[in-house]
Each structure stands twice: as structure tokens, then as C-alpha cells.
C-alpha positions as CSV (number, residue, x, y, z in Angstrom):
1,X,215.7,65.3,-155.8
2,X,215.4,63.0,-152.8
3,X,214.4,59.4,-152.7
4,X,212.0,57.8,-150.3
5,X,214.4,57.8,-147.5
6,X,215.1,61.6,-147.7
7,X,218.7,61.3,-149.0
8,X,220.1,63.1,-151.9
9,X,221.1,60.9,-154.9
10,X,224.7,59.8,-154.6
11,X,224.8,60.7,-150.9
12,X,226.8,57.9,-149.0
13,X,225.4,58.8,-145.5
14,X,223.9,55.7,-144.0
15,X,220.3,55.7,-142.9
16,X,221.0,54.5,-139.3
17,X,223.6,56.8,-137.7
18,X,224.2,54.5,-134.8
19,X,224.9,51.5,-137.0
20,X,227.2,53.7,-139.1
21,X,229.2,54.8,-136.1
22,X,229.6,51.2,-134.9
23,X,230.8,50.1,-138.3
24,X,233.2,53.0,-138.5
25,X,234.6,52.2,-135.1
26,X,235.0,48.6,-136.1
27,X,236.8,49.5,-139.3
28,X,239.1,51.9,-137.3
29,X,239.9,49.1,-134.8
30,X,240.8,46.7,-137.7
31,X,243.0,49.3,-139.3
32,X,244.7,50.0,-135.9
33,X,245.4,46.3,-135.4
34,X,246.7,45.9,-138.9
35,X,248.9,48.9,-138.4
36,X,250.2,47.5,-135.1
37,X,248.5,50.2,-133.1
38,X,246.3,49.6,-130.0
39,X,243.0,51.2,-129.2
40,X,242.9,53.9,-126.6
41,X,240.9,51.8,-124.2
42,X,243.7,49.2,-124.1
43,X,246.3,52.0,-123.4
44,X,244.1,53.1,-120.5
45,X,244.0,49.6,-119.1
46,X,247.8,49.3,-119.4
47,X,248.3,52.7,-117.6
48,X,246.0,51.7,-114.9
49,X,247.7,48.3,-114.4
50,X,251.1,50.0,-114.4
51,X,250.0,52.5,-111.8
52,X,248.6,49.8,-109.6
53,X,251.8,47.8,-109.9
54,X,254.0,50.9,-109.1
55,X,251.7,51.6,-106.1
56,X,252.1,48.1,-104.8
57,X,255.9,48.2,-105.3
58,X,256.1,51.5,-103.5
59,X,254.0,50.2,-100.6
60,X,256.1,47.1,-100.3
61,X,259.3,49.1,-100.4
62,X,258.0,51.4,-97.7
63,X,257.1,48.5,-95.5
64,X,260.5,46.9,-96.0
65,X,262.3,50.2,-95.3
66,X,260.3,50.6,-92.1
67,X,261.1,47.0,-91.0
68,X,264.8,47.5,-92.0
69,X,264.9,50.7,-89.9
70,X,263.4,48.9,-86.9
71,X,266.0,46.1,-87.3
72,X,268.8,48.7,-87.7
73,X,267.7,50.6,-84.7
74,X,267.7,47.4,-82.6
75,X,270.8,45.7,-84.0
76,X,272.8,48.7,-85.4
77,X,273.1,46.9,-88.8
78,X,271.7,47.6,-92.2
79,X,270.1,44.2,-92.9
80,X,269.9,44.4,-96.7
81,X,273.5,45.4,-97.2
82,X,274.7,42.9,-94.6
83,X,272.9,40.1,-96.4
84,X,274.2,41.0,-99.8
85,X,277.8,41.2,-98.6
86,X,277.5,37.9,-96.6
87,X,276.1,36.2,-99.7
88,X,279.0,37.5,-101.8
89,X,281.7,36.4,-99.3
90,X,280.0,33.1,-98.8
91,X,279.9,32.3,-102.5
92,X,283.7,33.1,-102.8
93,X,284.4,30.9,-99.8
94,X,282.3,27.9,-100.8
95,X,283.6,28.1,-104.4
96,X,287.2,28.1,-103.2
97,X,286.7,25.1,-101.0
98,X,284.7,23.0,-103.5
99,X,286.5,23.7,-106.8
100,X,290.1,24.6,-105.9
101,X,290.6,24.4,-102.2
102,X,294.1,26.0,-102.2
103,X,292.5,29.3,-103.1
104,X,291.2,29.2,-99.5
105,X,294.8,29.7,-98.3
106,X,294.8,33.1,-100.0
107,X,291.4,33.8,-98.6
108,X,292.6,32.9,-95.0
109,X,295.8,34.9,-95.5
110,X,294.0,38.0,-96.7
111,X,291.5,37.8,-93.9
112,X,294.4,37.4,-91.3
113,X,296.3,40.4,-92.8
114,X,293.3,42.6,-92.7
115,X,292.4,41.4,-89.2
116,X,295.9,42.1,-87.9
117,X,295.8,45.6,-89.5
118,X,292.3,46.3,-88.0
119,X,293.2,45.2,-84.5
120,X,296.5,47.0,-84.6
121,X,294.9,50.3,-85.6
122,X,292.2,49.9,-83.0
123,X,294.8,49.2,-80.3
124,X,296.9,52.2,-81.4
125,X,293.8,54.4,-81.2
126,X,293.4,53.3,-77.6
127,X,297.0,54.4,-76.8
128,X,298.7,51.0,-77.1
129,X,302.0,50.6,-78.8
130,X,301.6,48.1,-81.6
131,X,304.2,47.5,-84.4
132,X,301.9,46.9,-87.3
133,X,304.5,46.0,-90.0
134,X,306.3,43.4,-87.8
135,X,302.9,42.0,-86.8
136,X,301.9,41.6,-90.4
137,X,305.2,40.0,-91.3
138,X,305.1,37.4,-88.5
139,X,301.4,36.8,-89.1
140,X,301.9,36.1,-92.8
141,X,304.6,33.5,-92.1
142,X,302.5,31.9,-89.3
143,X,299.5,31.5,-91.6
144,X,301.6,29.9,-94.3
145,X,303.2,27.6,-91.7
146,X,299.9,25.8,-91.7
147,X,300.9,24.3,-95.0
148,X,304.1,22.6,-93.7
149,X,304.2,18.9,-94.0
150,X,305.6,18.4,-90.5
151,X,303.0,19.7,-88.2
152,X,305.4,20.3,-85.3
153,X,307.1,23.0,-87.4
154,X,303.8,24.9,-87.3
155,X,304.1,25.1,-83.5
156,X,307.7,26.2,-83.8
157,X,306.6,28.9,-86.2
158,X,304.0,30.0,-83.6
159,X,306.8,30.3,-80.9
160,X,309.0,32.3,-83.2
161,X,306.2,34.6,-84.4
162,X,305.2,35.5,-80.8
163,X,308.8,35.9,-79.7
164,X,309.6,38.1,-82.7
165,X,306.9,40.6,-82.1
166,X,307.6,40.7,-78.4
167,X,311.3,41.3,-78.8
168,X,310.6,43.9,-81.5
169,X,308.3,45.8,-79.1
170,X,310.9,45.7,-76.3
171,X,313.7,46.9,-78.6
172,X,311.5,49.6,-80.0
173,X,310.6,50.7,-76.4
174,X,314.3,50.8,-75.5
175,X,315.1,53.0,-78.5
176,X,312.2,55.3,-77.8
177,X,313.5,56.1,-74.2
178,X,310.2,57.9,-73.4
179,X,308.5,58.2,-70.0
180,X,306.2,55.2,-70.6
181,X,305.5,53.4,-67.4
182,X,306.5,49.8,-66.6
183,X,302.9,48.7,-66.6
184,X,302.2,50.2,-70.0
185,X,305.3,48.6,-71.5
186,X,304.3,45.2,-70.0
187,X,300.8,45.7,-71.4
188,X,302.2,46.5,-74.9
189,X,304.4,43.4,-74.8
190,X,301.5,41.1,-73.8
191,X,299.3,42.7,-76.5
192,X,301.9,42.0,-79.1
193,X,301.8,38.3,-78.3
194,X,298.0,38.4,-78.1
195,X,297.6,39.7,-81.6
196,X,299.6,36.8,-83.1
197,X,297.7,34.2,-81.0
198,X,294.3,35.7,-81.8
199,X,294.4,36.3,-85.5
200,X,297.1,34.6,-87.6
201,X,297.4,31.5,-85.3
202,X,293.7,30.6,-85.5
203,X,293.8,31.3,-89.2
204,X,296.8,29.0,-89.6
205,X,294.8,26.2,-87.8
206,X,292.1,26.5,-90.5
207,X,294.9,26.1,-93.1
208,X,296.3,23.2,-91.2
209,X,292.8,21.6,-91.2
210,X,292.5,22.2,-94.9
211,X,295.7,20.3,-95.6
212,X,294.3,17.1,-94.0
213,X,292.6,14.4,-96.1
214,X,289.1,15.7,-97.0
215,X,290.0,18.7,-94.9
216,X,288.2,21.1,-97.2
217,X,284.9,19.5,-96.2
218,X,285.7,19.9,-92.5
219,X,286.6,23.6,-93.0
220,X,283.4,24.1,-94.9
221,X,281.4,22.2,-92.3
222,X,282.6,24.2,-89.3
223,X,282.1,27.5,-91.1
224,X,278.5,26.5,-92.0
225,X,277.8,25.6,-88.3
226,X,279.2,29.0,-87.2
227,X,277.0,30.8,-89.8
228,X,274.0,28.8,-88.8
229,X,274.6,29.6,-85.2
230,X,275.0,33.3,-85.9
231,X,271.9,33.3,-88.0
232,X,269.8,31.4,-85.5
233,X,270.9,33.8,-82.7
234,X,270.2,36.8,-84.8
235,X,266.7,35.8,-85.9
236,X,265.6,34.4,-82.6
237,X,267.1,37.2,-80.6
238,X,265.4,39.8,-82.9
239,X,262.0,38.2,-82.6
240,X,262.0,36.8,-79.1
241,X,264.9,38.3,-77.3
242,X,264.0,39.5,-73.8
243,X,266.6,38.4,-71.3
244,X,270.2,39.8,-71.8
245,X,272.9,37.1,-71.8
246,X,275.9,39.3,-71.0
247,X,274.6,42.9,-70.6
248,X,278.0,44.3,-69.5
249,X,279.8,42.9,-72.5
250,X,277.2,42.7,-75.3
251,X,273.8,44.1,-74.3
252,X,272.0,43.0,-77.5
253,X,272.8,39.3,-77.0
254,X,270.0,37.4,-75.3
255,X,269.4,33.9,-73.9
256,X,266.6,33.5,-76.4
257,X,269.1,34.2,-79.1
258,X,271.5,31.7,-77.6
259,X,268.7,29.0,-77.6
260,X,268.1,29.7,-81.3
261,X,271.8,29.5,-82.0
262,X,272.0,26.1,-80.2
263,X,269.0,24.7,-82.2
264,X,270.5,25.9,-85.5
265,X,274.0,24.7,-84.7
266,X,273.0,21.3,-83.6
267,X,270.7,20.8,-86.6
268,X,273.4,22.0,-89.0
269,X,276.0,19.7,-87.3
270,X,273.8,16.6,-87.5
271,X,272.9,17.2,-91.2
272,X,276.5,17.9,-92.1
273,X,277.8,14.8,-90.3
274,X,275.3,12.6,-92.0
275,X,275.4,13.9,-95.6
276,X,278.8,15.6,-96.0
277,X,281.3,14.2,-93.5
278,X,280.2,10.6,-93.4
279,X,279.8,10.5,-89.6
280,X,277.1,9.2,-87.3
281,X,274.4,11.6,-86.1
282,X,275.7,11.8,-82.6
283,X,279.1,13.1,-83.9
284,X,277.2,15.9,-85.6
285,X,275.6,16.7,-82.3
286,X,279.1,17.0,-80.7
287,X,280.3,19.1,-83.6
288,X,277.3,21.4,-83.3
289,X,277.6,21.9,-79.5
290,X,281.3,22.4,-79.5
291,X,281.4,24.8,-82.4
292,X,278.5,26.7,-80.8
293,X,280.5,27.1,-77.6
294,X,283.7,28.4,-79.3
295,X,281.7,30.7,-81.6
296,X,279.9,32.2,-78.7
297,X,283.1,32.6,-76.7
298,X,284.8,34.2,-79.7
299,X,281.9,36.6,-80.2
300,X,281.7,37.7,-76.6
301,X,285.5,37.9,-76.4
302,X,285.7,40.3,-79.3
303,X,282.8,42.3,-77.9
304,X,284.8,42.6,-74.6
305,X,287.9,43.8,-76.5
306,X,285.9,46.4,-78.4
307,X,284.2,47.6,-75.2
308,X,287.6,47.9,-73.5
309,X,288.8,49.9,-76.5
310,X,285.7,52.1,-76.5
311,X,284.6,51.2,-80.1
312,X,281.5,49.7,-81.7
313,X,283.2,48.0,-84.7
314,X,286.8,47.2,-85.5
315,X,286.4,49.2,-88.8
316,X,283.8,50.1,-91.4
317,X,285.3,48.1,-94.3
318,X,282.3,45.8,-94.6
319,X,279.1,47.9,-94.7
320,X,276.4,46.3,-92.6
321,X,279.0,44.1,-90.8
322,X,281.6,46.5,-89.5
323,X,285.2,45.2,-89.9
324,X,286.8,41.9,-91.0
325,X,287.3,40.9,-87.4
326,X,283.7,41.6,-86.6
327,X,282.9,38.7,-89.1
328,X,285.8,36.5,-88.0
329,X,285.2,36.7,-84.2
330,X,283.2,33.5,-84.1
331,X,285.1,31.7,-86.9
332,X,288.7,32.1,-85.6
333,X,288.4,30.2,-82.3
334,X,286.1,27.7,-83.9
335,X,289.0,26.7,-86.2
336,X,290.8,25.3,-83.2
337,X,287.7,23.3,-82.2
338,X,287.2,22.0,-85.7
339,X,290.8,20.8,-85.9
340,X,290.5,18.9,-82.6
341,X,287.2,17.4,-83.7
342,X,288.9,16.2,-86.9
343,X,291.6,14.4,-85.1
344,X,289.0,12.8,-82.8
345,X,286.1,12.0,-85.2
346,X,287.7,11.5,-88.7
347,X,288.6,7.8,-87.9
348,X,284.9,7.2,-87.7
349,X,284.1,8.7,-91.1
350,X,282.8,6.5,-93.9
351,X,283.8,8.4,-97.1
């Protein structure tokens, strides 16, 4: 028997099918929410958003890789790796100078030892006779001599370090009794003294500066100026570099890069003088210019040594940078300039 609507008695089927489906979907949605489940449409939106995000990330990564490859092709360096390593080393350096400055002595000693070892191995690879163990021994003592209270003893230590490695080389040559020519022996002797003057002596000057009143801030300041100079030269040279500065020594260095280095070094020097060293602005100008000159000379000098040895980097210990000396080439000679500037300008400081 049917009623007026045509349904059997007791049949729960609704009259309006569309309305029934809508109610059923709403009930299902409520049960899904109560059960912690999400409707299929929401999952679809999530998947679409995730796909869009992954696509954007992949596109950005592809663009970065292409830019990094262009930079690597032009500079020979992996930019991302170089930045990460530089930030890590910078954090250790700044932390040692600010929180416990004597840790910097270990930092300088370690850098000098690695630098001597790198340079010695590179020279040996070019056929030079370099006594690495005596060089390391003399270099270690020379760096630590920067801690001596009597500064004249530091210069005595330099004399004995150079004399020690030279005499060692001459004695070793006498014992060898090979057919090495006089010119080669003389070259080996001069190189022995050069290694001590170039790496541990300059490192010892940084230690000597550290030992002065407020010396840690001066060490930090001259390193910041060197880094600013290198960064300014790198960025400006990469973007605008057209005219080579010293094509026979370092073809990738340009006058545009040097201009960027000068701007960065002077700006950093003035800011550091005013806000960290307690000096007048013009003193910061002097600091920036002088450190720029020594950093540039050090960079070009190491490039000339590497070109003479027929190598691109001193080693591959620091990915994206090359060797330890490849990072210290601008810093080492700048330590001498910073120490001289300290003696000249520190009396003007208001700290």
C-alpha cells in the first residue's frame, strides 16, 4: 500500500533526492570532522599547494645552480660552499676575540702551522728543497714569541728563526753531496728564510698586536677591513669587472673590483674607528686605505708565487677557497700595517 507520495509505508527514502544527498554529505562531513578526518576536497587542495610549492622551490634551486655555475666558471670557486666555510671560520674568529681573546693565539698558531706546511709542500712540488719539520719548529716558536713581554725579544726570535732554517738547509745540502748547482742551493737558502718571514712572522705580529691594551679590538678591526675589501672586490669585479688589474699575475682581478674594494675598506674603516676603536673618522680613513694597500699587495704577491710554482691553489683543504694561505694572503701582511697603525693612532683613542 502506498501513500499519496508514492512511498511504501515504513520506507525511509526521502521525497527529494537532491535534498537527501545534500543532507547525507553534510552528515558525512560532520562525522569526518568529529573523527579528525578531512574531506577529499581539502586533501586535493593540500596536494595542489604542495605541488606548487615544490615546483617553485625546484625552479628557484635551478636558477641558483645556474647562477652559481656562472660564478664558478668566472671565478673558479663554489660560491655556496665558500660562503658557508667563511661564515664558520668567521664565527670562531670573532668569538675567540670577543669572549676569550687568548684562544686567538691558538687560532693564529694553527693557521701558521698549516700555512707553513702548505707552502713547504708546494715549494717541494716545484723542485725546491724545503725542510718542513725545522720550518714548523722555528715557525711555532716565532709565533709564540709574540706573547713575550719584552718586544725586542720578538725581533731576536725572528733573527734566530731565520738563521736556524737557513743553517739547517745549508747543513742538509752539505750532507746530501749531490750535484745541485750553486744557484739552486742559493735559491733554497733564500726560500727557507722567506717562509719564516712570510707566514709565522706576520702571524706573530697579529699576536703581538693582540697583547696590547685593547689589542683584540684592533685585531678584529683590521680583519674586518680585509674581509670587507675582499668582499667588495669580489662583488664589484663579478658584476662590473672589465679592465684587468694585473693580467700577468692574476687575470681575474680588475680595476673595477679594486674600486669596490676601496669603497668597502674605507667605509668599514671609518665605521670601525668611530664605533669600535674610539678614533676620529679620518683615522678610519687612514686605516681603510692602508689595510686595502697591504691586503691587495698580499693577494697579488701570493698569486705571483702560485703562478711561479704553476699551481692554482696552495691546497684543497678549504672547499670553495683553496688552501689556508689562499685565505690568509691578504690578512698576513695587513697584520704588520695594523700593528704600525696601533702605535700611531692608539694615543688618539677615546675608550
